[in-house]
TILO-864864 format. One record per residue (C-alpha): x, z, y negated; residue in three letters. Coordinates in steps of 0.1 Angstrom, whole numbers, plus 5000, padded with zeros to 4 digits. Each point is the difference from the previous one (the first is absolute). Layout:
REM TILO-864864
XZYala
...
REM end
This chain:
REM TILO-864864
501746804460unk
498550104967unk
502050284983unk
498450324988unk
499250004963unk
502550224980unk
498650324985unk
500250054963unk
502850194984unk
497650264986unk
498650065034unk
503450045015unk
501050264973unk
496850195006unk
500850015037unk
503550144994unk
498650284978unk
497250085025unk
502750025028unk
502050254979unk
497050224994unk
499150005037unk
503550025013unk
498950195030unk
496949805008unk
500149785032unk
501049644993unk
497149755003unk
499649634993unk
498049924969unk
498049684997unk
500349804968unk
496949904981unk
498249735019unk
501650075033unk
497650065029unk
502450015030unk
503450155006unk
502849935025unk
502350294996unk
500750034962unk
499049654993unk
496549924987unk
498049695003unk
497049884980unk
498149885030unk
499950065038unk
500749635006unk
503350024980unk
501050325018unk
499449835033unk
502149704989unk
502950244993unk
500050135036unk
503049865020unk
499849955037unk
501950235023unk
499850314979unk
497250255003unk
498350024966unk
497250214985unk
497849884972unk
498150284983unk
496949944979unk
500450214968unk
497049904979unk
496250025005unk
497649705000unk
502649765014unk
498849665012unk
502049765020unk
499849645010unk
500749885035unk
503550065013unk
502249955031unk
502550235017unk
502549765014unk
501850015034unk
502950245000unk
498550224973unk
499450375007unk
497750124973unk
498150334995unk
497249974974unk
499550354986unk
496849994981unk
500850324982unk
496750165007unk
498349724981unk
497649715007unk
501149644994unk
497649715000unk
500449635008unk
499149744975unk
499749635002unk
500049805032unk
501950075032unk
502849815016unk
499649765029unk
500850065036unk
499249735026unk
499550125035unk
500249735027unk
498050055032unk
500949895034unk
497249745000unk
501449834969unk
497850164975unk
501050184968unk
498750324985unk
500850044964unk
500550354986unk
500450084963unk
501850345000unk
500950204969unk
503150135019unk
502049805025unk
502650205020unk
502749835020unk
502650284999unk
499450375002unk
497550154976unk
499050374998unk
497050094978unk
499450374991unk
499050264974unk
497149834983unk
497449725003unk
499849634998unk
496749844991unk
499649635010unk
497549864975unk
498149695010unk
499449795031unk
503649965011unk
501850165029unk
502050324993unk
503349985019unk
501349735023unk
502850145022unk
502449825022unk
502750264998unk
499850385001unk
497350174980unk
499850384997unk
497050164983unk
500850364993unk
497750315003unk
499650024962unk
499349634996unk
496549844995unk
499349635002unk
496549894991unk
498049694993unk
497550004972unk
498049715014unk
496450115005unk
497549875025unk
497949734983unk
496350044997unk
499449645008unk
500149805033unk
503150045020unk
500849634995unk
500850084964unk
502450295008unk
503850004997unk
502150095030unk
503250204996unk
502250245020unk
501750314985unk
503149975022unk
501049695021unk
502850045025unk
501649685012unk
502250105029unk
501550284980unk
500050375004unk
497750244981unk
500150385000unk
497350174980unk
499250364994unk
498349934966unk
496549914989unk
498649655002unk
496649914986unk
498349665002unk
496350044992unk
499249635004unk
502349875027unk
502750085026unk
502550284997unk
502949875021unk
500149665018unk
503149975023unk
501149675014unk
502550105027unk
502550264989unk
499650385001unk
497850244981unk
500350385001unk
497450224985unk
501450354998unk
497550164976unk
498249954968unk
496749814998unk
498849645005unk
496649944985unk
498049675001unk
496349974991unk
498749665007unk
498549815029unk
502749744998unk
503250205003unk
501450235026unk
502450284991unk
502549835022unk
499849655014unk
502549915028unk
501049645006unk
502949835017unk
503049864981unk
498549654998unk
496350105002unk
499649855035unk
500250125036unk
503549865002unk
501550204971unk
502150315002unk
497950315003unk
499650274973unk
500650365008unk
498150264981unk
500350385004unk
497950274983unk
501250365003unk
498250164971unk
497949964969unk
496449914993unk
498549655004unk
496649944986unk
498149675000unk
496449904995unk
500449775029unk
503049975024unk
503150224998unk
502249785022unk
499149655011unk
501749735021unk
499049655011unk
500049865035unk
501549674987unk
502150114971unk
501550335011unk
501949905032unk
501350305019unk
500350244970unk
500050375005unk
498450304983unk
501050365007unk
498150294984unk
501350355007unk
498750194970unk
497949984968unk
496449964992unk
498049675001unk
496549984986unk
498049684997unk
496549884993unk
499949765030unk
502349965030unk
503350184993unk
502449805021unk
499149655013unk
502449875027unk
499349665014unk
503749905004unk
502449995029unk
502250274987unk
500050385006unk
498050264982unk
501350365006unk
498150314988unk
501750345002unk
503450135011unk
500549975038unk
502350315002unk
498050254978unk
496549875004unk
499550024962unk
498549724980unk
498049884970unk
496450064990unk
498149674999unk
496450004987unk
497549724994unk
496950064980unk
498149715016unk
502149825025unk
502350095028unk
503350184996unk
501749725021unk
498749675011unk
502349805024unk
499549665017unk
503649915011unk
503450155003unk
500950365010unk
498550334988unk
501850325008unk
498550334988unk
502050325005unk
498550234973unk
498050034968unk
496450024990unk
497849695000unk
496550004986unk
497549725001unk
497349954974unk
496249965001unk
500349635007unk
498349694986unk
496450004987unk
498949795029unk
498950265025unk
500249745028unk
503749984996unk
500350355014unk
498949865034unk
503049835017unk
497749735014unk
498849924966unk
503549994987unk
500949755026unk
497049784990unk
501150014964unk
503549885010unk
498749725023unk
497649884972unk
503149954978unk
499350284976unk
503050215009unk
502549775016unk
502850114976unk
500850284977unk
499350375004unk
496450105007unk
500050364989unk
497850145027unk
500950364995unk
501950125032unk
503250204998unk
501549715020unk
498349675007unk
501649775026unk
498849645002unk
501449815030unk
499649625003unk
498449994965unk
500949634997unk
502649775014unk
502250034970unk
500250385005unk
500449975038unk
503249814998unk
501850334997unk
499650275026unk
498150324991unk
501550335009unk
498550344991unk
501750335009unk
498550324986unk
502150315009unk
499050244972unk
498150064969unk
496550094989unk
497349734998unk
496550054986unk
497149804984unk
497150144980unk
497749735013unk
501749805027unk
502650045027unk
503350185002unk
501349695016unk
498249685009unk
501549735022unk
498349685010unk
500949665014unk
498149714986unk
500549805032unk
497850245021unk
496849904981unk
497749725010unk
500049704978unk
503849974996unk
500649645008unk
503850005002unk
501650345008unk
503150074980unk
501850185029unk
502150224978unk
502650225018unk
498750354997unk
501650355007unk
497950304990unk
501050375006unk
498950334986unk
502450285011unk
499350264974unk
498150094967unk
496850164990unk
496949774996unk
496550064985unk
497449794984unk
496349994991unk
499349745026unk
502650125024unk
503750085004unk
500649675019unk
498349675004unk
501749785027unk
497049865018unk
500749644989unk
503449965016unk
501049805030unk
499850215032unk
503750005005unk
500550144964unk
497450275001unk
502050285017unk
502150064969unk
499750384995unk
502750225016unk
500050284974unk
498650144968unk
497050204990unk
496549854994unk
497350194983unk
497349815018unk
500349915037unk
502049695010unk
498449765024unk
501650055034unk
500749635001unk
502450034971unk
502150275017unk
503149925020unk
499650085037unk
502550294996unk
498250194973unk
496750174992unk
498350174971unk
499650384999unk
497350204984unk
501850014966unk
500349624998unk
503650005009unk
501349735023unk
502050165028unk
501849895030unk
498150025033unk
502150275015unk
500449905036unk
500849695021unk
499649925036unk
501649685013unk
500049854966unk
496450094991unk
499450244971unk
497450275002unk
498350204972unk
501050335015unk
502450145025unk
497150125021unk
498549655000unk
503349865012unk
500250275028unk
496549935011unk
500749625002unk
503450035017unk
500149965037unk
502150215023unk
503749944995unk
499749854965unk
501750134969unk
498250114968unk
502449944971unk
499550164966unk
500549764971unk
499250244972unk
499950364992unk
496650135009unk
497950324998unk
498050025032unk
499650225031unk
499949815033unk
499150075036unk
501649855031unk
497349995027unk
500750145034unk
499849655016unk
502549844976unk
503749935004unk
501649874969unk
503050014977unk
499850104963unk
502849844979unk
500350184967unk
502149714987unk
501450204971unk
496650114987unk
498250344999unk
496750105017unk
498550294982unk
496950195012unk
496650004985unk
499250354985unk
499250265026unk
501149805031unk
502949965022unk
501949684992unk
500349875036unk
497850145028unk
501449865033unk
497950015031unk
501649705017unk
503649875004unk
501749964967unk
503549874991unk
501150034964unk
502849774987unk
501449944965unk
501549655001unk
500849984963unk
501250374995unk
498750244975unk
496550025014unk
498150335002unk
496950185013unk
498950264975unk
497350264998unk
499150174967unk
497150235012unk
500050365009unk
499750075037unk
500649645010unk
502849825018unk
501749674994unk
499649945038unk
497750185024unk
500849905036unk
497250125022unk
500050125036unk
500549715024unk
501349784972unk
503549854998unk
502049944969unk
503549854998unk
501550014965unk
502949764993unk
500049994963unk
498650124967unk
499850334982unk
497150245009unk
499450244971unk
497750224980unk
501049914965unk
497750264983unk
501150295022unk
499950334981unk
500850265027unk
502950174982unk
500250335020unk
498850165031unk
497050154982unk
499649734973unk
498249695013unk
499349884964unk
496749845010unk
501449695017unk
502050065032unk
499949905036unk
502049835028unk
501449664992unk
499549915037unk
497750165025unk
500649905036unk
497750085030unk
501049705020unk
503249825008unk
502349924970unk
503549864997unk
501950014967unk
502949755001unk
502949914977unk
498849864967unk
497150254996unk
499950274974unk
497550295001unk
499950214968unk
498250304985unk
501650034966unk
499050154967unk
499849804968unk
503650104991unk
501349875033unk
500650355016unk
498650095034unk
496450135001unk
499650345016unk
496350065009unk
499049765028unk
501949845029unk
501249654994unk
499049905036unk
497750195023unk
500349905037unk
497550165024unk
496950224996unk
499350314981unk
498950325018unk
496349934996unk
500349645013unk
501650065033unk
496950165014unk
497849714990unk
499849645009unk
503849964997unk
500850235029unk
502449855025unk
501349744976unk
503750004990unk
500849844966unk
503549865000unk
502349934970unk
503249815005unk
502549994970unk
502549735006unk
501849914967unk
497450104974unk
500850194969unk
497650304994unk
500150204968unk
498050294986unk
497150225009unk
500550325017unk
501349825031unk
499149765028unk
497650225020unk
499749955037unk
496750175004unk
498150135031unk
500449775030unk
502249764981unk
503049835014unk
502849924975unk
503149795009unk
502649944974unk
502549745010unk
501549904966unk
499250024964unk
500150254972unk
497550284995unk
500150264971unk
497250244991unk
499750294976unk
499650285025unk
501349825031unk
500849655011unk
498050045033unk
497550285007unk
499250015037unk
496950165016unk
500149795031unk
502549775017unk
502949864980unk
503149815009unk
502949914977unk
502649755013unk
501349854967unk
499649974963unk
500350274973unk
497650294993unk
500550224969unk
498150244978unk
499850044962unk
499150364992unk
502450305006unk
499550245029unk
498249745021unk
500749835033unk
500649635003unk
498250005034unk
497450285004unk
498750085035unk
496850214996unk
497950175026unk
496650154990unk
496550095012unk
497149864980unk
496349935009unk
500750145034unk
502749745006unk
503650115005unk
502749744994unk
503149995021unk
502249774981unk
502949825017unk
502949874979unk
502749795016unk
503049884980unk
502549765016unk
501549834969unk
499849934963unk
500950214970unk
498050324992unk
501050104965unk
499150354988unk
503250044980unk
498450114967unk
499650344985unk
498750245027unk
498949705021unk
500049975038unk
500549695022unk
497450125026unk
497550294995unk
498250155029unk
496850194989unk
496950175014unk
496850094983unk
499250365008unk
501050245028unk
499249915035unk
500649634995unk
502849865021unk
502549774982unk
500149645010unk
502949855017unk
502949854980unk
502549805020unk
503149864983unk
502449785020unk
501549784972unk
499949924963unk
501750124968unk
498650334985unk
500850094964unk
498850364996unk
499150275024unk
497750015031unk
497850294992unk
497250195016unk
497650204978unk
500350385000unk
496550025016unk
501549875032unk
501450295021unk
503850044997unk
502250015030unk
498449695014unk
500949634996unk
496849944981unk
499349725024unk
502849804983unk
502449825024unk
503149824987unk
502149805024unk
501749754976unk
500349884964unk
502150064969unk
499350304978unk
501350104966unk
499450375006unk
500350205032unk
496849995021unk
498950335014unk
501850055033unk
496750095016unk
498849654993unk
503049845018unk
499849895036unk
502250195024unk
503749924998unk
499849824966unk
501750104968unk
499949884964unk
503349864987unk
500450094963unk
502549724995unk
497849725013unk
496650154997unk
499449895036unk
498250215027unk
501749935033unk
501850165029unk
503350174990unk
503149785007unk
503150145018unk
502950084978unk
502849745006unk
503450094986unk
500949754973unk
503249805001unk
502650114974unk
500649794969unk
503349904984unk
501049924965unk
501249674986unk
502750074975unk
500749754972unk
503749964990unk
500749994963unk
500149644987unk
500749834967unk
498049734983unk
496750065017unk
497550255015unk
499350065037unk
497050165017unk
499150065036unk
496650055015unk
499350235017unk
502850234989unk
499650175034unk
499149845032unk
500050065037unk
502649835022unk
499049645007unk
497649994970unk
500549734975unk
501550074965unk
499749764971unk
502849964974unk
499049874966unk
503049914978unk
499349924964unk
503049844982unk
500750064963unk
499649704977unk
502849765007unk
500750135035unk
498949925036unk
500250175033unk
503249905017unk
500150225031unk
497750255017unk
501450225028unk
498850305019unk
502150245020unk
498850275025unk
501250364999unk
503249905018unk
500849724975unk
499049725024unk
498249704986unk
496349975004unk
498449665002unk
498349904967unk
497449734997unk
499249814968unk
496349964994unk
498149704984unk
498950224971unk
503650084990unk
500150345016unk
502150115030unk
499150215030unk
501650195028unk
499050245028unk
500850364994unk
502850115023unk
500050355014unk
501750244977unk
499449814968unk
501549714981unk
502049914969unk
498949694980unk
502549824978unk
499149724977unk
502549804980unk
499049804969unk
502049714986unk
499749794970unk
497549725004unk
501949754979unk
497349984974unk
500250014962unk
501150375001unk
502949925023unk
503450034983unk
501249685016unk
496749814994unk
501749774974unk
502849905024unk
498949695018unk
502450025029unk
499250365010unk
497649995030unk
497950325002unk
499849975037unk
503850015006unk
502050315011unk
501850024967unk
496950014977unk
499950384995unk
503850024992unk
499849714975unk
497050174983unk
502050324998unk
503149824986unk
498049814974unk
497950304990unk
503250224996unk
501849734981unk
502849995025unk
499549635007unk
498049734982unk
499349645006unk
502249734988unk
499949944962unk
500149625003unk
496249974995unk
499449935037unk
498150335005unk
501850065033unk
501850295016unk
502049825027unk
499450255028unk
501949795025unk
502849914975unk
503550165008unk
500950294978unk
503149954979unk
502550254988unk
499049954964unk
496350065009unk
500950325019unk
502050124969unk
496949934979unk
497750205024unk
502450304999unk
500149974963unk
496249994998unk
499850305024unk
502350204977unk
497749934970unk
502249744984unk
502450244984unk
502349884972unk
502749765012unk
502649804981unk
499549695021unk
503849945002unk
500649805031unk
503349854990unk
501750165029unk
498249765023unk
501149644995unk
496849865015unk
497650204978unk
498949854967unk
499750224969unk
496450004988unk
498649915034unk
496750175009unk
501850225026unk
502950104977unk
498750354990unk
499050085035unk
503349885016unk
502250184974unk
497950325005unk
500149985039unk
503849935000unk
500750284976unk
498350255024unk
501649855031unk
496749905015unk
501049635002unk
503749904999unk
501749674997unk
501849845029unk
503350175005unk
503049814986unk
497949704989unk
498750124966unk
496649865008unk
496550165004unk
498149725017unk
496750044981unk
498449715019unk
501350115034unk
497450095025unk
499950375009unk
500150115036unk
498250285016unk
503150215005unk
501149944964unk
496650144989unk
500650305023unk
503350074982unk
498350004966unk
497450265010unk
502750205018unk
502150014968unk
496950104980unk
499450295025unk
503650124995unk
501549845031unk
498750275024unk
501250025035unk
497549915027unk
500049885036unk
497749755016unk
500349825032unk
500349634990unk
500149905036unk
496250045001unk
499949664984unk
501049695019unk
502349894972unk
501050354987unk
503749935009unk
500149714975unk
500050254971unk
503149954979unk
502450295004unk
500150074962unk
496250045001unk
499550205032unk
499750344982unk
497549874975unk
497949825026unk
499950305023unk
498850214971unk
497449734991unk
498749995035unk
499850385003unk
497950024968unk
497849715010unk
501049774971unk
501249745025unk
497949935031unk
500149745026unk
497849694999unk
496650055016unk
500149695020unk
503650015013unk
501250364995unk
503249864984unk
501750184971unk
501649684986unk
502650194979unk
501749684987unk
496749824995unk
498849904966unk
497450234984unk
496949854984unk
498450124968unk
497050125020unk
502350205023unk
501850154970unk
496650114985unk
499250175034unk
503350185002unk
499750134964unk
496450125007unk
501250195032unk
502850164980unk
497550114973unk
497650145027unk
502950195016unk
500850164966unk
REM end
């Protein structure tokens, strides 16, 4: 590496002085005379020398620090990460370029002569590079980043002479590398970017080319053949301008390369994007529907012959087309192709999109797929989109038989000649339109069987289907359906329909909404209609004043099994405020059943219940009953439906209403009855205060007097709100007799009330023989002999008073180490009582016993859930629960391996260990020896421990068999001094290892107690007579105090028997308990 030239001494001194004068100025690198580039603080006289100084593996920035810098060709090697900061200046190439040889897949070579070769990572920004001459600009096999503030331009001009004398060059060549550009690229005479495989991302900036022989971006495979690796190009922003093609591919050289354009502006003189390759061209963002603007001055925005085209958004504009007027005619275009004039290359016909199928065999090798889902397409002189198949024309000797898939599902199309030209397609390909908007009519032969074009040019779904056949209107489907068939909605539709009197059919809403035409009922049913909603979410809506979603006429039958019936523009907000758009949601004069799955609504825009019109009117009004409807009886059955809003469900004159199940809630009542109503199930409620959930109303109008009959046998009638009533009985004016209200069952929340206009002192024609009521019904309403029970709410015959059996308490005896509960605490004799015993941590239930009032045992059963139970005896019971150590980690004897928690001695051993009276052996065995015989020395130690280990001299010299310093010496000397344990008379020995007998232990405790006199009958024990005479007094005392007891299994006292360590612990614990 060439070293930087040393600066002169004078310059160095000047720098020091300048630094002192500007001591607070920010530190900057200063270039020496003749330096044009800097790496950090080091200057270099040329760009080439600076590049040579860059080491691989370390990101490095070279900054141009002088104007008018020229450079010869240079290379960025593999592993180098270089940022070229042009310093806001323009540098120019001089001399010839380097050499890069590109080998094609068919053993050909393309020689490039680039000024810059990049094999590493090169970032260019903050200035301009001018490439002077006919050489290529940059040849990239690594990663090239052209920043937003960077400009790359070629100064090569278009020659004025014949094209054969011209020079060909490319501004940027990408050889399987990666290019990201947001800068400005200008190549007036040739191509802007040519990529052979690899990736190119255009995120912004400009790309400008201005010659007939160079596209802004040329896309080829990695080896320039159909077998090479594809290139992938994305354009998300920026402006691309070209006198000819913006982006071009080749059917042979581009393989399955891809181009995705989601943003930016493309403007060209001829066809903007030419796509004859097998790859995929995507325009617009599938999720957002946004896309680029692509405009051609003369040609088409897109021409495609092979591969896939997917358009999701954007604006595409075709130009005025070629000078040859005949080309505008598709037949003439075909003739030109057949004659060999246009068998390759773009044509520039001037459509927004031009699709050539079977253009030639070389193109037909790859399938052609066109899917247009969105965007705007227009042409000033031609078609919005033109599609033709060259094989359909006469004169084609050998059809290419290209695989073709064409579909238009969305977008807006317009053109001077038409929005769409698809006449020259194979018959099986013509029905390609399923959506979109076309400014001029689309030939019916190009529409899918499932769609049609409306008056605005929009392609819409045919809204109804019968037996797999689509119809242009629901009415058309109804008219063509035969009796028993189903008309299925397949789209939301605005239409009013009539079911003829002679028609029996099913309407399946299928999740869609049928909305009325202005001023009409949505469905007029004169026949037999069943409405289902197989997909859920379907609706029948009416948005006009004075019109219903469903009008079921006299003699018609309607069974509703699904869907929501509503008036979505309802404005009736109060009893005197209709708001200009109000009426019934359903009007029934025939036979109607509302089953589960049906919702009927009359709601305001805010979701609250409307308050001007009834949600359903069943029957006739007062003026109709005297006309042609006389003698007819409209019937409404509510069996599971949910009904919300409006004033109420009105059962009008001569109507019959039967509610079996469901939920009805209105603003002024749930059900308003003028005629004959029966409620056997479901829930009826009211929204406003001071209203009745069910309102029975008698009146005289138009010389017709109603005599309503209301029968309630079940269900829930909810008038529990402020001032509300469950049932309200009313009459309109004096002299009108109230209708009959009969209640034999059901649940009533709120009162049963007769209006004040009904004479008092009568039963107001209300008859209650059963049911449950939250408030007391008027006694006059109750059937003879019935009363209301305030505890249950039931109305029934009074029950005889039966003396109740006494209850007794279950007393829990005090216990330690746990809690005891009984349930119930009082119970009748013979009733079950449950005992729940909860031990403290470290304890378990050891015994549960129950005694009656006389102390006799009561049988106790252990339950599977850990509780216990017994039958309460007469007079009460006492429950006693004993808890014992569970032998766990909290157990005092847990560390003694030979102590069995299940044995009889466990509690005593725990007591002895916890009090310190006895411990395990100190030989490391972690044992207690519960069955080992107790020695005299051990007893002395226990007594000594019990006394708190008082001071003792440990002198055992009086006993010849005791060793001074033995573990028991202090205890033996202490016990002997106090006379608790004595040596053997006349022997001078103590017998520390002699086994202690039970009567000897009795003597020790007797002495401790002061040798009290006591009598006990030792003959109660089979072996009581075997007590040694010298021990009789002590044993009698021990038996009388309970310290000594007979064995459980034999009853023997065993006075001369050896005593074990476990037995000794038990005796000492009894003695402590006695104290």
